[in-house]
C-alpha positions in Angstrom: -28.3 -85.1 -24.0 -26.8 -82.5 -26.4 -28.9 -79.8 -24.8 -27.4 -80.7 -21.3 -23.9 -80.4 -22.6 -24.7 -77.1 -24.2 -25.9 -75.7 -20.8 -22.9 -77.0 -19.0 -20.4 -75.6 -21.6 -22.3 -72.2 -21.5 -22.1 -72.1 -17.7 -18.4 -73.0 -17.8 -17.6 -70.3 -20.3 -19.6 -67.7 -18.2 -17.6 -68.7 -15.1 -14.3 -68.5 -16.9 -15.1 -65.0 -18.3 -16.2 -63.9 -14.9 -12.9 -65.1 -13.3 -10.8 -63.5 -16.0 -12.7 -60.2 -15.6 -12.3 -60.4 -11.8 -8.5 -61.1 -12.0 -8.1 -58.1 -14.4 -10.0 -55.7 -12.0 -8.1 -57.0 -9.0 -4.8 -56.5 -10.8 -5.7 -53.0 -11.8 -7.0 -52.1 -8.4 -3.9 -53.5 -6.7 -1.6 -51.5 -8.9 -3.6 -48.3 -8.5 -3.8 -48.7 -4.7 -0.1 -49.5 -4.4 0.9 -46.3 -6.3 -1.6 -44.3 -4.2 -0.3 -45.8 -1.0 3.4 -45.2 -1.8 2.6 -41.6 -2.7 0.7 -41.1 0.5 3.6 -42.7 2.5 6.1 -40.3 0.9 3.9 -37.3 1.6 3.4 -38.4 5.2 7.1 -39.1 5.8 8.1 -35.7 4.4 5.5 -33.9 6.3 6.3 -35.7 9.5 10.1 -34.9 9.1 9.3 -31.3 8.6 7.2 -31.1 11.7 9.7 -33.0 13.8 12.5 -30.6 12.9 10.7 -27.5 14.3 13.2 -24.7 13.8 12.8 -21.1 14.9 14.7 -17.8 14.6 15.7 -16.8 18.1 17.5 -13.6 17.1 19.1 -12.0 14.1 21.8 -9.3 14.4 23.7 -7.3 11.8 27.2 -6.6 13.0 27.9 -4.6 9.9 26.0 -3.9 6.6 27.6 -7.0 5.1 27.7 -9.4 8.0 24.5 -11.0 9.6 24.3 -13.6 12.4 21.1 -15.6 12.9 20.5 -17.7 16.0 18.5 -20.7 15.0 16.8 -22.9 17.6 15.7 -26.5 17.0 12.7 -27.6 19.1 12.0 -30.9 17.3 13.1 -34.5 17.6 15.5 -34.5 14.6 18.7 -32.6 13.9 18.1 -29.8 11.5 20.5 -29.1 8.6 20.2 -25.5 7.6 20.8 -25.0 3.8 20.0 -21.3 3.2 19.0 -18.0 4.8 17.0 -15.5 2.9 17.0 -11.8 3.9 14.5 -9.4 2.4 12.4 -6.3 2.7 10.4 -4.3 0.2 13.5 -3.1 -1.7 16.1 -5.8 -1.0 16.2 -9.5 -1.3 19.0 -12.1 -1.1 19.3 -15.8 -0.3 22.6 -17.1 1.0 23.5 -20.8 0.9 24.8 -22.2 4.1 27.1 -25.2 4.5 27.8 -27.4 7.5 25.1 -25.8 9.7 23.5 -28.5 11.8 21.4 -27.6 14.8 20.9 -30.6 17.2 17.5 -31.1 18.8 17.0 -28.8 21.8 19.8 -26.4 21.0 20.4 -23.0 19.5 23.2 -22.3 17.0 24.6 -19.0 15.7 24.9 -19.0 11.9 26.9 -16.1 10.3 26.4 -15.1 6.6 28.1 -12.5 4.5 26.0 -10.2 2.4 27.4 -8.9 -0.9 27.9 -5.2 -1.5 26.3 -2.7 -1.0 25.0 -4.6 2.0 22.0 -3.8 4.2 20.7 -0.3 4.7 18.7 0.9 7.8 15.3 -0.8 8.2 13.4 -3.9 9.1 14.1 -7.1 7.2 12.5 -10.5 7.1 14.8 -13.4 7.7 13.8 -16.9 6.5 15.8 -19.9 7.5 15.4 -23.1 5.4 16.3 -26.7 6.5 17.2 -29.5 4.1 14.0 -31.4 4.9 11.7 -28.6 3.8 11.1 -27.0 7.2 11.5 -23.2 7.4 10.9 -20.4 9.8 10.8 -16.7 9.7 12.1 -14.0 12.0 13.0 -10.3 11.8 16.2 -8.3 11.6 16.3 -4.6 12.4 19.3 -2.7 11.0 19.9 0.7 12.7 
């Protein structure tokens, strides 16, 4: 009779240890997958928003060496908030912050920025427009 009790107690201890181990593994896996899932969700949401904005530089024009107007088009489903415009070439580079520049979906908006002295000299410049959601686009400006 003692031997039968020993076998039953041994089996119960083995089952309890297996259940405890299973709960620990399940808890760890749930925590890990939850963090992985939330990171992927944030990555997907940010990427999707950037794709949905879809901005483009329609034209860039320098009315003077210190005044540039950039026409930005929005071809996406979301309104684009333009936060900065960068103008550069091999010898010049400047980024100008822009405030209150929203481009509704399906429209084009002219955004004027002032360049500090000495301003732009003759040549070809790269114009990069940045939106608040991470979307950006590049165009060109020729100053003659």
